[in-house]
LUMRO-72460 format. One record per residue (C-alpha): residue in three letters; x, y, z. Coordinates in Angstrom, 2 decimals. Layout:
<pt><torkol>ALA</torkol><east>X</east><north>Y</north><up>Z</up></pt>
...
end
This chain:
<pt><torkol>MET</torkol><east>-0.72</east><north>26.69</north><up>-0.10</up></pt>
<pt><torkol>GLU</torkol><east>1.81</east><north>23.87</north><up>-0.16</up></pt>
<pt><torkol>ASP</torkol><east>3.24</east><north>24.85</north><up>3.26</up></pt>
<pt><torkol>LYS</torkol><east>-0.23</east><north>24.63</north><up>4.84</up></pt>
<pt><torkol>GLU</torkol><east>-0.77</east><north>21.18</north><up>3.31</up></pt>
<pt><torkol>ILE</torkol><east>2.62</east><north>19.98</north><up>4.55</up></pt>
<pt><torkol>LEU</torkol><east>1.83</east><north>21.22</north><up>8.07</up></pt>
<pt><torkol>GLU</torkol><east>-1.55</east><north>19.44</north><up>8.00</up></pt>
<pt><torkol>ILE</torkol><east>0.05</east><north>16.18</north><up>6.84</up></pt>
<pt><torkol>SER</torkol><east>2.78</east><north>16.52</north><up>9.46</up></pt>
<pt><torkol>ALA</torkol><east>0.17</east><north>17.09</north><up>12.19</up></pt>
<pt><torkol>LYS</torkol><east>-1.79</east><north>14.03</north><up>11.03</up></pt>
<pt><torkol>ILE</torkol><east>1.36</east><north>11.90</north><up>11.14</up></pt>
<pt><torkol>GLU</torkol><east>2.10</east><north>13.16</north><up>14.66</up></pt>
<pt><torkol>ARG</torkol><east>-1.47</east><north>12.38</north><up>15.86</up></pt>
<pt><torkol>ASP</torkol><east>-1.20</east><north>8.90</north><up>14.35</up></pt>
<pt><torkol>PHE</torkol><east>2.14</east><north>8.37</north><up>16.06</up></pt>
<pt><torkol>GLU</torkol><east>0.81</east><north>9.48</north><up>19.45</up></pt>
<pt><torkol>LYS</torkol><east>-2.20</east><north>7.19</north><up>19.12</up></pt>
<pt><torkol>SER</torkol><east>0.04</east><north>4.26</north><up>18.20</up></pt>
<pt><torkol>LEU</torkol><east>2.01</east><north>4.76</north><up>21.43</up></pt>
<pt><torkol>SER</torkol><east>-1.08</east><north>4.52</north><up>23.59</up></pt>
<pt><torkol>GLU</torkol><east>-1.69</east><north>1.33</north><up>25.51</up></pt>
<pt><torkol>HIS</torkol><east>-3.46</east><north>-1.29</north><up>23.45</up></pt>
<pt><torkol>LYS</torkol><east>-6.98</east><north>-1.75</north><up>24.68</up></pt>
<pt><torkol>PRO</torkol><east>-9.51</east><north>-4.37</north><up>23.63</up></pt>
<pt><torkol>PHE</torkol><east>-11.11</east><north>-3.73</north><up>20.25</up></pt>
<pt><torkol>CYS</torkol><east>-14.51</east><north>-2.72</north><up>21.66</up></pt>
<pt><torkol>GLU</torkol><east>-12.88</east><north>-0.11</north><up>23.92</up></pt>
<pt><torkol>GLU</torkol><east>-10.88</east><north>1.30</north><up>21.01</up></pt>
<pt><torkol>ILE</torkol><east>-14.02</east><north>1.56</north><up>18.85</up></pt>
<pt><torkol>ASN</torkol><east>-16.18</east><north>3.00</north><up>21.64</up></pt>
<pt><torkol>LYS</torkol><east>-13.54</east><north>5.66</north><up>22.35</up></pt>
<pt><torkol>MET</torkol><east>-13.17</east><north>6.49</north><up>18.68</up></pt>
<pt><torkol>MET</torkol><east>-16.93</east><north>6.83</north><up>18.31</up></pt>
<pt><torkol>ALA</torkol><east>-17.20</east><north>9.04</north><up>21.41</up></pt>
<pt><torkol>ASP</torkol><east>-14.24</east><north>11.24</north><up>20.39</up></pt>
<pt><torkol>ASN</torkol><east>-15.71</east><north>11.81</north><up>16.93</up></pt>
<pt><torkol>ASP</torkol><east>-19.39</east><north>11.97</north><up>17.86</up></pt>
<pt><torkol>TRP</torkol><east>-20.23</east><north>8.93</north><up>15.71</up></pt>
<pt><torkol>ASN</torkol><east>-23.28</east><north>6.77</north><up>16.37</up></pt>
<pt><torkol>ILE</torkol><east>-24.30</east><north>3.32</north><up>15.13</up></pt>
<pt><torkol>LYS</torkol><east>-26.22</east><north>4.75</north><up>12.17</up></pt>
<pt><torkol>ILE</torkol><east>-23.15</east><north>6.67</north><up>11.01</up></pt>
<pt><torkol>VAL</torkol><east>-21.00</east><north>3.55</north><up>11.39</up></pt>
<pt><torkol>GLU</torkol><east>-23.52</east><north>1.46</north><up>9.43</up></pt>
<pt><torkol>ARG</torkol><east>-23.70</east><north>4.00</north><up>6.61</up></pt>
<pt><torkol>LYS</torkol><east>-19.95</east><north>4.53</north><up>6.22</up></pt>
<pt><torkol>THR</torkol><east>-18.91</east><north>0.88</north><up>6.63</up></pt>
<pt><torkol>GLU</torkol><east>-21.82</east><north>-0.95</north><up>4.96</up></pt>
<pt><torkol>LEU</torkol><east>-21.87</east><north>-3.19</north><up>8.05</up></pt>
<pt><torkol>SER</torkol><east>-25.23</east><north>-4.35</north><up>9.39</up></pt>
<pt><torkol>SER</torkol><east>-26.55</east><north>-2.95</north><up>12.65</up></pt>
<pt><torkol>LYS</torkol><east>-26.10</east><north>-6.41</north><up>14.21</up></pt>
<pt><torkol>VAL</torkol><east>-22.40</east><north>-6.50</north><up>13.28</up></pt>
<pt><torkol>CYS</torkol><east>-21.94</east><north>-2.90</north><up>14.48</up></pt>
<pt><torkol>ARG</torkol><east>-23.56</east><north>-3.67</north><up>17.84</up></pt>
<pt><torkol>GLU</torkol><east>-21.51</east><north>-6.85</north><up>18.25</up></pt>
<pt><torkol>MET</torkol><east>-18.20</east><north>-5.08</north><up>17.67</up></pt>
<pt><torkol>LEU</torkol><east>-19.02</east><north>-2.70</north><up>20.54</up></pt>
<pt><torkol>GLN</torkol><east>-19.50</east><north>-5.54</north><up>23.02</up></pt>
<pt><torkol>PRO</torkol><east>-16.68</east><north>-6.76</north><up>25.28</up></pt>
<pt><torkol>ASN</torkol><east>-15.07</east><north>-10.09</north><up>24.43</up></pt>
<pt><torkol>ARG</torkol><east>-16.45</east><north>-10.04</north><up>20.87</up></pt>
<pt><torkol>ASN</torkol><east>-13.46</east><north>-9.70</north><up>18.60</up></pt>
<pt><torkol>PRO</torkol><east>-14.46</east><north>-9.14</north><up>14.98</up></pt>
<pt><torkol>ASN</torkol><east>-12.99</east><north>-10.80</north><up>11.92</up></pt>
<pt><torkol>ILE</torkol><east>-10.51</east><north>-8.98</north><up>9.71</up></pt>
<pt><torkol>LYS</torkol><east>-13.17</east><north>-8.12</north><up>7.12</up></pt>
<pt><torkol>THR</torkol><east>-15.18</east><north>-6.22</north><up>9.76</up></pt>
<pt><torkol>VAL</torkol><east>-12.15</east><north>-4.28</north><up>10.98</up></pt>
<pt><torkol>ILE</torkol><east>-11.11</east><north>-3.40</north><up>7.42</up></pt>
<pt><torkol>SER</torkol><east>-14.68</east><north>-2.31</north><up>6.57</up></pt>
<pt><torkol>PHE</torkol><east>-14.59</east><north>0.02</north><up>9.59</up></pt>
<pt><torkol>CYS</torkol><east>-11.16</east><north>1.39</north><up>8.68</up></pt>
<pt><torkol>ILE</torkol><east>-12.10</east><north>2.00</north><up>5.03</up></pt>
<pt><torkol>GLY</torkol><east>-15.40</east><north>3.61</north><up>6.01</up></pt>
<pt><torkol>PHE</torkol><east>-13.67</east><north>6.09</north><up>8.31</up></pt>
<pt><torkol>ARG</torkol><east>-10.50</east><north>6.50</north><up>6.19</up></pt>
<pt><torkol>LEU</torkol><east>-8.16</east><north>5.35</north><up>8.93</up></pt>
<pt><torkol>SER</torkol><east>-4.46</east><north>5.28</north><up>8.20</up></pt>
<pt><torkol>LEU</torkol><east>-2.45</east><north>2.10</north><up>7.87</up></pt>
<pt><torkol>THR</torkol><east>-0.99</east><north>2.75</north><up>11.34</up></pt>
<pt><torkol>ARG</torkol><east>-4.45</east><north>3.12</north><up>12.93</up></pt>
<pt><torkol>THR</torkol><east>-5.70</east><north>0.07</north><up>11.01</up></pt>
<pt><torkol>GLU</torkol><east>-2.83</east><north>-2.08</north><up>12.26</up></pt>
<pt><torkol>HIS</torkol><east>-3.46</east><north>-0.77</north><up>15.80</up></pt>
<pt><torkol>LEU</torkol><east>-7.15</east><north>-1.77</north><up>15.59</up></pt>
<pt><torkol>LEU</torkol><east>-6.28</east><north>-5.14</north><up>14.08</up></pt>
<pt><torkol>LYS</torkol><east>-3.88</east><north>-5.79</north><up>16.96</up></pt>
<pt><torkol>SER</torkol><east>-6.54</east><north>-4.82</north><up>19.50</up></pt>
<pt><torkol>ALA</torkol><east>-8.80</east><north>-7.47</north><up>17.93</up></pt>
<pt><torkol>GLY</torkol><east>-6.02</east><north>-10.08</north><up>18.03</up></pt>
<pt><torkol>LEU</torkol><east>-5.54</east><north>-9.87</north><up>14.27</up></pt>
<pt><torkol>ALA</torkol><east>-2.82</east><north>-8.85</north><up>11.84</up></pt>
<pt><torkol>PHE</torkol><east>-2.28</east><north>-8.70</north><up>8.09</up></pt>
<pt><torkol>ASP</torkol><east>-0.85</east><north>-11.90</north><up>6.64</up></pt>
<pt><torkol>LEU</torkol><east>0.57</east><north>-10.58</north><up>3.38</up></pt>
<pt><torkol>SER</torkol><east>1.05</east><north>-14.12</north><up>2.07</up></pt>
<pt><torkol>ASN</torkol><east>-2.76</east><north>-14.38</north><up>2.12</up></pt>
<pt><torkol>LYS</torkol><east>-4.19</east><north>-12.99</north><up>-1.14</up></pt>
<pt><torkol>VAL</torkol><east>-7.27</east><north>-11.44</north><up>0.53</up></pt>
<pt><torkol>HIS</torkol><east>-5.23</east><north>-9.82</north><up>3.32</up></pt>
<pt><torkol>HIS</torkol><east>-2.82</east><north>-8.50</north><up>0.70</up></pt>
<pt><torkol>ILE</torkol><east>-5.74</east><north>-6.86</north><up>-1.14</up></pt>
<pt><torkol>TYR</torkol><east>-7.13</east><north>-5.39</north><up>2.12</up></pt>
<pt><torkol>TYR</torkol><east>-3.68</east><north>-3.96</north><up>2.92</up></pt>
<pt><torkol>HIS</torkol><east>-3.50</east><north>-2.18</north><up>-0.43</up></pt>
<pt><torkol>LEU</torkol><east>-7.07</east><north>-0.92</north><up>-0.10</up></pt>
<pt><torkol>ILE</torkol><east>-6.14</east><north>0.75</north><up>3.21</up></pt>
<pt><torkol>ILE</torkol><east>-3.15</east><north>2.42</north><up>1.53</up></pt>
<pt><torkol>LEU</torkol><east>-5.27</east><north>3.47</north><up>-1.47</up></pt>
<pt><torkol>ASN</torkol><east>-7.90</east><north>4.92</north><up>0.87</up></pt>
<pt><torkol>THR</torkol><east>-5.22</east><north>7.17</north><up>2.38</up></pt>
<pt><torkol>TYR</torkol><east>-4.72</east><north>8.91</north><up>-0.96</up></pt>
<pt><torkol>LYS</torkol><east>-8.07</east><north>8.54</north><up>-2.68</up></pt>
<pt><torkol>LYS</torkol><east>-11.43</east><north>8.58</north><up>-0.93</up></pt>
<pt><torkol>ILE</torkol><east>-12.95</east><north>5.20</north><up>-1.70</up></pt>
<pt><torkol>ASP</torkol><east>-16.00</east><north>3.43</north><up>-0.32</up></pt>
<pt><torkol>ILE</torkol><east>-16.90</east><north>-0.16</north><up>0.44</up></pt>
<pt><torkol>ILE</torkol><east>-18.64</east><north>-0.70</north><up>-2.92</up></pt>
<pt><torkol>TYR</torkol><east>-15.53</east><north>0.51</north><up>-4.79</up></pt>
<pt><torkol>CYS</torkol><east>-13.34</east><north>-1.76</north><up>-2.64</up></pt>
<pt><torkol>ASN</torkol><east>-15.56</east><north>-4.74</north><up>-3.41</up></pt>
<pt><torkol>LYS</torkol><east>-15.19</east><north>-4.03</north><up>-7.13</up></pt>
<pt><torkol>ILE</torkol><east>-11.42</east><north>-4.19</north><up>-6.71</up></pt>
<pt><torkol>ILE</torkol><east>-11.69</east><north>-7.39</north><up>-4.65</up></pt>
<pt><torkol>LYS</torkol><east>-13.85</east><north>-8.96</north><up>-7.38</up></pt>
<pt><torkol>ALA</torkol><east>-11.44</east><north>-7.76</north><up>-10.11</up></pt>
<pt><torkol>ARG</torkol><east>-8.64</east><north>-9.59</north><up>-8.26</up></pt>
<pt><torkol>GLY</torkol><east>-10.54</east><north>-12.85</north><up>-8.75</up></pt>
<pt><torkol>ILE</torkol><east>-11.96</east><north>-13.22</north><up>-5.26</up></pt>
<pt><torkol>THR</torkol><east>-15.35</east><north>-14.96</north><up>-5.36</up></pt>
<pt><torkol>LYS</torkol><east>-15.92</east><north>-16.09</north><up>-1.76</up></pt>
<pt><torkol>ILE</torkol><east>-18.72</east><north>-13.85</north><up>-0.47</up></pt>
<pt><torkol>ASP</torkol><east>-17.23</east><north>-13.75</north><up>3.06</up></pt>
<pt><torkol>ASP</torkol><east>-14.12</east><north>-11.99</north><up>1.71</up></pt>
<pt><torkol>PHE</torkol><east>-16.07</east><north>-8.96</north><up>0.47</up></pt>
<pt><torkol>LEU</torkol><east>-16.31</east><north>-5.93</north><up>2.74</up></pt>
<pt><torkol>GLY</torkol><east>-19.43</east><north>-4.71</north><up>4.53</up></pt>
<pt><torkol>SER</torkol><east>-22.43</east><north>-6.89</north><up>5.24</up></pt>
<pt><torkol>HIS</torkol><east>-25.57</east><north>-4.95</north><up>4.19</up></pt>
<pt><torkol>SER</torkol><east>-27.29</east><north>-7.21</north><up>1.66</up></pt>
<pt><torkol>ARG</torkol><east>-23.81</east><north>-8.30</north><up>0.65</up></pt>
<pt><torkol>GLU</torkol><east>-24.96</east><north>-11.06</north><up>-1.67</up></pt>
<pt><torkol>GLU</torkol><east>-27.21</east><north>-8.70</north><up>-3.64</up></pt>
<pt><torkol>LYS</torkol><east>-24.57</east><north>-5.96</north><up>-3.89</up></pt>
<pt><torkol>ILE</torkol><east>-21.79</east><north>-8.32</north><up>-4.98</up></pt>
<pt><torkol>GLU</torkol><east>-23.94</east><north>-9.78</north><up>-7.75</up></pt>
<pt><torkol>THR</torkol><east>-24.46</east><north>-6.29</north><up>-9.21</up></pt>
<pt><torkol>ILE</torkol><east>-20.76</east><north>-5.38</north><up>-9.20</up></pt>
end
């Protein structure tokens, strides 16, 4: 059993490595390719990321780079690795600034999501527990104000 798990983890690391070597494309191209390769549609993206349909449509348009919160919501929703997350951030002209408290939390949420399946609501509970109160720092966008108040 353990050997099979090790082989699966090794294969995942290799796929991640190969993807990281690929030429960096604009964010919308990266997302469109990912969606096509995995047979995801806007409804699936909305459900997994808690992003509104408007935000989902905008991130698929050329020359519309999202903010870090949107990219992190996408990466958490689809359980992307830290490597893939950093690749997507770079394609959007973004990067983690670990001296920024919110970015530091996002970074750890991506790592946590690698080992434990978490969702946007759970992440927002952690963000709130870390003392973040600015609504724009919470992940997702579906009725964000209402959901944050109930956390």
